[in-house]
C-alpha positions in Angstrom: 200.1 275.0 173.3 197.6 273.8 175.8 198.6 270.7 177.7 196.4 267.6 177.7 195.4 266.6 181.3 196.7 263.1 182.1 196.3 260.6 184.8 199.5 261.0 186.7 198.6 264.5 187.9 201.4 264.7 190.5 203.9 264.6 187.6 202.0 267.3 185.8 202.5 269.7 188.7 204.3 272.9 187.6 208.0 273.1 188.7 207.6 276.5 190.3 205.5 274.9 193.0 208.3 272.4 193.8 211.4 274.5 193.0 210.3 278.1 193.3 209.7 280.6 190.4 213.3 281.6 189.7 214.7 278.1 189.1 211.5 277.0 187.3 211.8 280.0 184.9 215.4 279.0 183.9 214.4 275.4 183.4 211.4 276.4 181.3 213.2 279.0 179.2 216.4 277.2 178.5 215.6 273.5 178.7 211.8 273.4 178.0 211.2 271.7 181.3 207.8 272.8 182.8 206.5 270.0 185.0 207.8 267.5 187.6 207.4 264.8 184.9 209.5 266.9 182.4 212.3 267.1 185.0 212.2 263.4 185.9 212.6 262.6 182.2 215.6 265.0 181.8 218.1 262.2 182.1 221.8 262.5 182.9 224.0 262.8 179.8 226.7 260.7 181.4 228.1 259.7 184.8 231.4 260.7 186.3 233.3 258.2 188.5 235.4 259.7 191.2 237.5 256.6 190.6 239.7 254.5 192.8 241.9 256.2 195.4 245.3 257.4 194.2 248.4 257.9 196.4 249.8 261.4 196.1 253.2 259.9 195.1 251.6 258.3 192.0 249.4 261.0 190.5 249.0 260.8 186.8 249.0 264.1 184.9 245.8 265.2 183.2 243.6 262.4 184.6 240.7 262.4 187.1 241.8 261.2 190.5 240.4 260.7 194.0 242.7 261.1 197.0 242.3 261.0 200.8 244.7 263.4 202.5 245.2 265.8 205.4 245.4 269.5 205.1 249.0 270.6 205.9 248.7 274.3 205.1 246.1 276.8 203.9 246.8 280.4 202.7 244.8 283.1 201.0 246.5 285.3 198.5 245.0 288.6 197.1 245.6 290.1 193.7 244.3 293.0 191.5 244.7 295.4 194.4 242.9 293.1 196.8 239.8 292.6 194.6 240.8 289.0 193.7 241.3 286.1 196.1 243.1 282.8 195.6 243.1 280.0 198.2 246.1 277.6 198.1 245.9 274.5 200.2 248.7 271.9 200.6 247.6 268.4 201.4 249.6 265.3 202.3 248.9 261.6 202.6 252.4 260.5 203.8 253.5 259.5 200.4 253.7 262.9 198.8 252.2 266.5 198.7 249.7 268.2 196.4 248.5 271.7 196.0 244.7 272.6 195.8 243.7 276.0 194.4 240.4 277.8 194.6 239.5 281.2 193.1 236.9 284.0 193.5 233.6 282.9 195.0 234.9 279.4 195.2 237.2 280.4 198.1 234.7 281.0 200.9 233.5 277.4 201.7 236.8 275.6 201.6 238.5 278.5 203.5 236.1 277.8 206.4 236.0 274.0 206.2 239.5 272.9 205.1 241.6 274.0 208.1 245.1 272.6 208.7 244.8 269.2 210.4 241.4 268.4 208.8 241.1 265.3 206.7 239.0 265.0 203.5 238.6 263.2 200.3 239.3 265.2 197.1 238.4 264.5 193.5 239.5 266.5 190.4 241.8 266.5 187.4 245.5 266.7 187.9 247.2 269.7 186.2 250.6 271.4 186.4 251.2 275.1 187.5 254.7 276.5 188.1 256.1 273.0 187.7 253.9 271.7 190.6 251.0 269.3 190.4 247.7 270.7 191.5 243.9 270.2 191.5 241.9 273.3 190.6 238.5 273.7 192.3 238.3 270.0 193.3 235.2 268.4 194.7 235.7 267.3 198.3 233.9 265.6 201.2 235.2 266.0 204.8 236.1 262.9 206.8 236.1 263.0 210.6 238.4 261.8 213.2 241.9 260.7 214.0 243.4 258.6 211.2 245.2 256.5 213.7 242.1 255.4 215.6 241.0 251.9 214.4 237.3 252.2 214.9 237.1 255.7 213.4 239.4 254.4 210.6 237.0 251.6 209.7 234.0 253.9 209.6 236.1 256.4 207.6 237.1 253.6 205.2 233.5 252.8 204.5 232.8 256.5 203.9 235.8 256.7 201.6 234.8 253.7 199.5 231.2 254.8 199.2 232.1 258.4 198.2 234.9 257.4 195.8 232.8 254.7 194.1 229.7 256.9 193.7 228.5 257.6 190.1 227.9 261.3 189.7 225.2 262.2 187.2 226.1 264.9 184.7 223.0 266.6 183.2 222.5 268.5 180.0 222.9 272.0 181.4 222.4 275.6 180.3 223.5 279.1 181.2 222.5 279.8 184.8 221.7 276.2 185.5 224.8 274.1 185.9 224.6 270.3 186.1 225.0 270.2 189.9 222.1 272.7 190.3 219.9 270.4 188.0 221.0 267.5 190.2 219.8 269.4 193.2 216.4 270.2 191.5 216.1 266.5 190.5 216.7 265.5 194.2 213.8 267.8 195.2 211.3 266.0 192.8 212.7 262.5 192.8 210.3 261.2 195.5 207.5 262.0 193.1 208.8 259.3 190.7 206.7 256.9 192.8 203.6 258.5 191.2 204.7 257.8 187.6 202.0 255.9 185.7 203.5 252.9 183.8 202.8 253.0 180.0 203.9 249.4 179.4 201.1 246.8 179.5 201.8 244.5 182.6 202.2 241.4 180.4 204.8 243.1 178.2 206.7 244.5 181.2 206.8 241.2 183.1 207.5 239.2 180.0 210.6 241.2 179.2 211.7 241.4 182.8 211.7 245.2 183.0 211.9 247.1 186.3 208.9 249.2 187.2 209.0 252.8 185.9 209.4 254.5 189.3 212.4 252.2 190.0 213.9 253.0 186.5 213.6 256.7 187.2 215.3 256.4 190.5 218.1 254.3 189.1 218.8 256.5 186.1 219.1 259.6 188.3 220.8 258.1 191.4 222.4 254.8 190.4 224.3 252.8 192.9 226.1 250.7 190.3 226.6 250.6 186.6 224.2 247.7 186.4 221.5 250.1 187.8 222.2 252.5 184.8 221.9 249.7 182.3 218.6 248.2 183.6 217.1 251.7 183.8 218.3 252.6 180.3 216.8 249.4 178.8 213.5 250.1 180.4 213.3 253.8 179.5 214.4 253.2 175.9 211.6 250.7 175.6 209.1 253.2 176.9 210.1 255.7 174.3 210.2 253.2 171.4 206.9 251.6 172.4 204.9 254.8 173.0 206.1 256.2 169.7 205.3 253.0 167.8 201.8 252.8 169.4 201.2 256.4 168.1 202.3 255.4 164.6 200.4 252.1 164.7 197.2 253.9 165.7 197.7 256.3 162.8 198.1 253.4 160.4 195.0 251.7 161.8 193.0 254.9 161.4 194.2 255.3 157.8 192.9 251.8 157.0 189.4 252.9 158.1 189.3 255.8 155.6 187.4 255.3 152.3 189.2 255.1 149.0 188.3 253.8 145.5 189.9 250.5 144.6 192.0 250.8 141.5 192.6 247.4 139.9 194.6 246.8 136.7 192.4 246.7 133.6 193.5 244.0 131.0 194.1 245.5 127.5 194.4 249.0 128.9 197.0 251.8 129.0 199.4 249.8 131.3 199.4 246.8 129.0 200.0 249.0 126.0 202.9 250.8 127.8 204.5 247.5 129.0 204.4 246.1 125.4 206.6 249.1 124.3 209.2 248.8 127.0 212.6 248.0 125.4 213.7 246.0 128.4 212.2 243.5 131.0 211.5 244.6 134.5 213.9 243.3 137.2 212.6 240.8 139.8 212.7 243.6 142.4 210.6 245.9 140.3 208.0 243.1 139.7 207.9 242.3 143.4 207.5 245.9 144.5 204.9 246.5 141.7 202.8 243.6 143.0 202.9 245.1 146.6 201.7 248.4 145.2 199.0 246.9 143.0 197.7 244.8 146.0 197.3 248.1 148.0 195.6 249.9 145.1 193.0 247.1 144.8 191.7 247.8 148.4 188.9 250.3 149.3 191.2 251.9 151.9 194.0 254.3 150.9 197.4 253.0 150.2 200.2 254.5 152.3 203.4 253.1 151.0 207.0 254.2 151.0 209.0 253.2 148.0 212.7 253.4 148.7 215.7 252.0 146.8 219.1 252.4 145.4 220.0 255.3 143.2 219.1 254.3 139.7 217.0 251.3 140.7 214.0 252.4 138.6 211.7 253.9 141.2 210.2 256.3 138.7 209.3 253.5 136.3 207.6 251.6 139.1 205.7 254.8 140.1 204.6 255.4 136.5 203.2 251.9 136.1 201.1 252.5 139.3 199.9 255.8 137.9 198.9 254.2 134.6 197.0 251.5 136.5 195.0 254.2 138.2 194.2 255.9 134.9 193.0 252.6 133.5 190.7 252.3 136.5 189.1 255.7 135.8 191.2 257.9 138.1 193.9 260.6 137.7 197.4 260.4 139.1 199.6 263.3 140.3 203.3 263.3 140.9 204.6 266.0 143.2 208.3 267.0 142.6 210.3 269.3 144.8 211.8 271.5 142.1 210.8 272.8 138.7 213.9 271.3 137.1 212.9 267.9 138.5 209.2 268.3 137.6 210.2 269.2 134.0 212.7 266.3 133.9 210.0 263.8 135.1 207.5 265.2 132.6 209.9 265.0 129.7 211.1 261.4 130.5 207.5 260.2 131.1 206.3 261.6 127.8 209.3 260.1 126.1 208.7 256.7 127.7 205.0 256.7 126.8 205.4 258.1 123.2 202.0 258.4 121.5 200.3 256.9 124.7 200.9 260.4 126.2 199.0 262.1 123.3 195.4 261.6 124.5 193.0 263.8 122.5 195.6 264.7 120.0 195.9 263.8 116.3 198.1 260.7 116.1 197.5 259.7 119.8 197.3 256.0 120.5 194.0 254.2 121.2 194.4 254.1 125.0 196.3 257.3 125.2 195.9 259.9 128.0 197.1 263.4 128.3 200.2 264.1 130.5 200.4 267.7 131.7 203.0 269.8 133.6 202.0 272.3 136.2 204.6 274.6 137.8 204.4 278.0 139.4 206.3 279.9 136.7 204.2 278.7 133.7 202.7 281.4 131.5 199.0 282.2 132.0 197.7 280.5 128.9 199.6 277.3 129.4 198.5 277.3 133.0 194.9 277.8 132.1 195.1 274.9 129.7 196.6 272.6 132.2 194.0 273.4 134.9 191.2 272.8 132.4 192.7 269.4 131.4 192.7 268.4 135.1 189.2 269.5 136.1 187.7 268.0 132.8 189.6 264.7 133.3 191.3 265.0 129.9 194.6 264.7 131.7 195.2 261.3 133.3 198.6 262.2 134.6 200.0 265.5 136.0 203.5 266.2 137.1 204.0 269.4 139.1 205.6 271.3 141.9 204.0 273.0 144.9 201.7 274.7 142.3 199.6 271.5 142.4 198.6 272.3 146.0 197.1 275.7 145.3 193.3 276.2 145.9 192.7 276.9 142.2 193.8 273.4 141.2 190.8 270.9 140.9 190.8 267.3 139.7 188.0 265.4 138.0 188.9 262.3 140.1 192.3 262.2 141.8 193.1 258.5 142.6 196.9 258.5 143.3 199.4 260.9 144.7 203.1 260.1 144.1 205.5 262.3 146.2 209.0 262.3 144.9 211.9 263.2 147.3 209.7 263.2 150.3 212.0 264.9 152.8 211.6 268.2 150.9 207.8 268.3 151.5 206.0 269.1 154.7 203.1 266.9 155.7 200.7 269.9 155.3 201.6 270.1 151.6 201.1 266.3 151.1 197.8 266.3 152.9 196.6 269.4 150.9 197.0 267.5 147.7 195.3 264.4 149.0 192.4 266.5 150.2 191.6 267.2 146.5 190.5 263.6 146.1 186.8 262.8 145.3 184.8 260.3 143.3 181.3 260.7 141.9 180.8 263.7 144.2 181.8 261.7 147.3 184.9 262.4 149.4 187.5 259.7 148.7 191.1 259.7 149.9 193.6 259.2 147.1 196.1 256.4 147.4 199.6 257.6 148.4 203.1 256.5 147.2 206.1 258.2 148.7 209.5 257.8 147.0 212.7 258.5 148.8 215.7 259.6 146.8 218.2 257.7 148.8 218.0 254.5 150.8 217.4 254.8 154.5 218.2 252.2 157.3 215.2 250.1 158.4 214.9 251.6 161.9 214.8 255.2 160.5 212.1 254.0 158.0 210.2 252.6 161.0 210.4 255.8 162.9 210.5 258.7 160.4 208.1 257.0 158.0 206.4 254.9 160.7 202.9 255.4 159.3 203.9 254.0 155.9 204.3 250.4 154.7 207.7 250.0 153.1 208.8 248.6 149.7 212.5 248.3 148.9 214.1 248.2 145.5 217.7 246.9 145.9 218.4 245.5 142.5 219.9 247.7 139.7 218.5 247.3 136.2 220.5 245.3 133.7 222.9 247.4 131.5 223.8 249.8 134.3 227.6 250.4 134.3 229.8 250.5 137.4 230.9 253.9 138.7 234.5 254.4 139.7 234.9 257.0 142.5 238.1 258.7 143.7 239.0 261.4 146.1 241.0 264.2 144.5 243.1 266.1 147.2 243.5 269.4 145.4 245.5 271.1 148.2 248.0 268.3 148.9 248.4 267.2 145.2 247.4 269.9 142.7 248.5 267.7 139.8 245.6 265.3 140.7 243.2 268.1 140.0 244.9 268.8 136.7 244.5 265.1 135.8 240.8 265.3 136.8 240.2 267.9 134.1 242.2 265.8 131.6 239.9 262.8 132.3 236.8 265.0 131.7 238.3 266.1 128.3 239.1 262.4 127.5 235.4 261.4 128.2 234.2 264.3 125.9 236.6 263.2 123.1 235.0 259.7 123.4 231.7 261.3 122.6 230.4 261.4 126.2 229.4 264.3 128.5 230.3 265.4 132.0 228.9 267.3 135.1 230.8 269.6 137.3 228.9 270.3 140.6 229.6 273.2 142.9 228.0 274.1 146.3 227.2 277.7 145.4 225.9 279.8 142.5 228.2 282.8 142.8 225.7 285.5 141.7 224.8 288.8 143.5 222.3 287.0 145.7 225.1 284.8 147.0 227.4 287.7 147.6 224.7 289.5 149.6 223.6 286.5 151.7 226.9 284.5 151.6 224.6 281.5 151.9 227.2 278.8 151.9 224.8 275.8 152.4 227.8 274.3 154.2 227.0 270.6 154.8 229.1 268.8 157.2 231.9 271.3 157.7 231.7 271.9 161.4 235.3 270.6 161.8 237.4 272.6 164.2 234.9 275.3 165.2 235.8 276.8 168.6 239.4 275.6 168.6 240.8 279.0 169.3 244.2 279.9 168.0 244.6 276.8 165.8 245.0 277.7 162.1 245.1 274.3 160.4 244.7 273.5 156.7 241.2 272.2 157.7 240.3 275.5 159.2 241.4 277.4 156.2 239.5 275.1 153.8 236.4 275.6 155.9 236.7 279.4 156.1 237.0 279.9 152.3 233.6 280.5 150.7 232.5 277.4 148.8 233.3 277.2 145.1 230.7 278.7 142.8 229.1 277.6 139.5 229.6 280.9 137.7 233.3 281.2 138.7 234.2 277.6 138.0 232.5 277.6 134.6 234.4 280.7 133.6 237.8 279.3 134.8 237.1 276.0 132.9 236.2 277.9 129.7 239.5 279.9 129.8 241.6 277.1 131.2 241.7 273.3 131.3 238.4 272.7 129.3 238.9 275.5 126.8 237.2 274.8 123.5 234.5 272.5 125.0 230.8 273.4 125.0 230.2 274.5 128.7 226.9 275.6 130.1 225.7 276.4 133.6 222.5 275.3 135.5 221.3 276.6 138.8 218.0 277.2 140.7 217.9 281.0 140.2 217.8 280.8 136.4 214.4 281.5 134.7 212.5 278.3 134.3 212.5 278.4 130.5 216.3 278.9 130.5 216.7 275.9 132.9 214.6 273.8 130.7 216.4 274.8 127.5 219.8 274.0 129.1 218.6 270.6 130.2 217.1 269.9 126.8 220.4 270.8 125.1 222.4 268.7 127.5 220.1 265.7 127.1 220.4 266.1 123.3 224.2 266.1 123.4 224.6 269.8 122.4 226.5 270.6 125.6 229.7 268.8 126.6 230.1 269.9 130.2 227.3 271.1 132.5 228.5 273.1 135.5 225.6 273.0 138.1 224.5 273.2 141.6 222.6 270.3 143.3 219.6 271.0 141.1 220.8 267.9 139.2 220.8 265.8 142.4 217.7 263.7 141.7 215.8 262.5 138.7 218.1 263.9 136.0 218.6 261.1 133.4 221.2 261.6 130.7 222.7 258.1 129.8 225.5 259.7 127.7 226.9 261.5 130.8 229.8 259.4 132.1 231.9 261.8 134.3 231.2 263.9 137.3 233.6 266.2 139.2 232.2 267.4 142.5 234.0 270.5 143.7 234.4 271.1 147.5 232.9 267.6 147.9 233.4 267.9 151.7 230.7 270.5 151.8 228.0 267.9 150.9 226.5 265.1 153.1 227.2 261.4 152.3 223.8 260.7 151.0 223.8 263.8 148.8 227.1 262.8 147.3 225.8 259.3 146.6 222.7 260.8 145.0 224.7 263.1 142.8 227.0 260.3 141.7 223.9 258.4 140.6 223.6 260.8 137.7 226.5 259.1 135.8 226.9 255.5 134.7 223.3 255.4 133.6 224.2 254.0 130.1 226.4 251.3 128.8 229.7 253.2 129.3 231.3 253.0 132.8 230.9 256.1 135.0 233.5 258.2 136.8 233.0 260.3 139.9 235.8 262.6 141.2 235.4 264.1 144.7 237.6 267.2 144.9 238.5 268.5 148.3 241.1 270.8 149.9 240.7 269.1 153.3 243.9 267.6 154.7 244.1 263.8 154.9 243.6 263.6 158.7 240.3 265.7 158.6 237.0 263.8 159.4 235.6 265.2 156.2 238.2 263.2 154.2 237.2 260.0 156.0 233.6 260.7 154.9 234.7 261.2 151.3 236.8 258.0 151.4 233.7 256.1 152.6 231.7 257.4 149.6 234.5 256.5 147.2 234.8 253.0 148.7 231.3 251.7 148.2 228.3 252.1 145.9 225.9 250.6 148.5 223.5 253.3 149.3 222.1 251.6 152.4 225.6 251.3 153.9 226.3 255.0 153.1 223.1 256.2 154.6 224.0 254.5 157.8 227.5 256.2 157.8 225.7 259.5 157.1 223.3 259.0 160.0 226.0 258.1 162.4 227.6 261.5 161.7 224.4 263.5 162.3 222.5 264.5 165.3 219.3 262.5 166.2 217.2 265.6 165.5 218.4 265.8 162.0 217.5 262.2 161.5 213.9 262.7 162.7 213.4 265.9 160.7 212.6 269.5 161.8 208.8 269.1 161.7 208.9 266.2 164.1 209.6 268.4 167.1 207.3 266.4 169.3 208.8 263.1 168.4 212.4 264.5 168.4 212.1 265.9 171.9 210.5 262.7 173.2 213.5 260.6 172.3 215.8 261.4 175.2 217.2 257.9 175.7 216.5 256.0 172.4 218.8 256.5 169.4 217.2 255.6 166.1 220.5 254.6 164.7 221.8 252.3 167.4 218.6 250.8 169.0 217.4 248.8 165.9 216.4 245.7 167.8 214.4 247.7 170.4 212.5 249.7 167.7 211.7 246.6 165.7 210.5 244.7 168.7 208.5 247.7 170.0 206.8 248.0 166.6 205.7 244.4 166.7 204.3 244.8 170.2 202.6 248.1 169.3 200.9 246.5 166.3 199.4 243.7 168.3 198.3 246.0 171.1 196.5 248.4 168.7 195.0 245.5 166.7 193.4 244.2 169.9 192.4 247.5 171.4 192.6 250.5 169.0 191.3 253.0 171.5 193.5 251.6 174.3 190.6 251.6 176.7 192.1 248.8 178.8 195.5 250.5 179.0 195.0 253.9 180.8 198.7 254.2 181.6 199.5 253.9 177.9 196.9 256.5 177.0 198.4 258.8 179.6 201.9 258.4 178.0 200.5 259.0 174.5 198.7 262.2 175.7 201.9 263.5 177.2 203.9 262.7 174.0 201.3 263.8 171.5 198.7 266.4 171.7 196.3 266.4 168.7 198.6 268.8 166.8 201.7 266.7 167.2 199.9 263.5 166.2 198.8 265.0 162.9 202.5 265.8 162.1 203.8 262.4 163.2 204.2 261.1 159.6 207.2 262.5 157.7 207.2 266.2 157.8 
């Protein structure tokens, strides 16, 4: 991708000019570092302290120490027929003796420098070999002179203190480029830090007391004290947060300049007729959020709003009322769902909620009725033709569909609102492709956009991942929702607990209720070929060679499969109950038929994959058993659990695992069982995941730019940076008076990346 030229040209100089082609190639190929600026922003991962000096008589085992001692003896031993070399050096400080050992190529330098009688400072980790304490391949620095001479001793003491107290930067390294080689490369370009152009406006930098950028770069790479590291980190975190938030604020500002058709509620229309039929009143939270959405829809610029909320908080109802408002105002509304099962479920529940208001153009349709159509990729040709005709003619006010809505053949009479459900499963290209279908009276008009997240997300993640969207939060559950009791079932430790779990399912069915059993895998031939485990969160003990723990065994076993478990339940603990399966590779008509039968109460137990994760609403289902629960993420478990307890009877969720009690996965499950607060669980989930996962795959530009800032931990910085960014962009949208900030933005975002900055 072509690099955008920026103001601080010295920092844009290719590394091969400073470091030579060989080193530059390794840095480019393995660490994606191409310019002097890239290397200066490749920060140390941590810092090693050589530590305080330790007397040889008091060496602690398995700890890093620094000692000053004199070489008493040095011998080279050969092995493997003379092909291998081992240098053994004995040192003493008067209080005790210690052996140093060097192997292979590491022998040559110390063999020349550490001669008997020489004095040096050594740093390394104390280990034991043949019942003797030793340091293997220690770092060392020679010290001159006679230890008994006072003047030399004073100079040496200063040397010792300075070397022992130094903070050694440890860099993210790669094969062929160890940390110390990277440190050497950084040393070669560090003087160029003086040429760095400062992105922070002077008033902001001075007002917050930040050090200048060149000084921050110097301190982060070569700190003299821990205070140096802290001041540099604060400054560099702010740079990252601020530049990113300025990019997002500019996008929001640009969006407010786009044309859209204002869609205001029409008294006595479809929405009023729908509201009059609701068998319940809206919660205060639903009213508040609805007002925020209606205010946005009433403007002549496109709404960009994120609607997030607790599982079961009624997001779909809020979205439907917005869609009906747009239909009242002469537009059409499209809901984009990630799977056919969910699209069908949304279509079915919306038609049920609307009743004869969804029968526009049909005999028996209500006065204000519109047509609600479904469009998915697997529909038959005739049904598909009919749906496409309804859209282009304007007969259908509402359409619910999958990616099929995005295809070129799909045309709308007047698309006014796009609702995206389960946003993280859609790329920005797909979202924009649907919005590009908007027009009004032959003129290009951008449809309003409402994005719904399936699970709550912490505020800072919302400000970063969804930074171009205004946010509405639903944190109040509708009246009549029942509590859900959650328990971990340790199947390996206590098999009788699992037996009791199946008894509980049978008891629920005998009370007239229904149950879900969720498995991570399907278990058909495709699975057998691919062995696609979809293993979420089971990294556990990878790499711990030779250790065969219960945790390892539980991880190595293929995840439990829908088809196998359904068969075992039919023949075993749930024999006699009406058991059906549901998974993503079933033909669409079969999936729809199973869901219809389950919703109608004709199926007692539905054994399914995560296709039931979002949107499935069967109030009579009260129990859920999640097999191999440790294979799912925290937010996913919370989302699955939200399928039960949707009626008046209390819900039950049983998390089955074979993981031992001490395993991290068990702690994760215990956290899910302990709270129903989705915001709290999403924070736990994020703390256990890498930053890249948080920001999402398509945000490669943003992800790679956050080298110092952590979205999860630096909440105050992100919030403050967002405020500052908004005021800067409001005052100067093109940043003409801030060339340094423009430079930083160009370095962060070429045009391609900027388009993908919203949630991808």
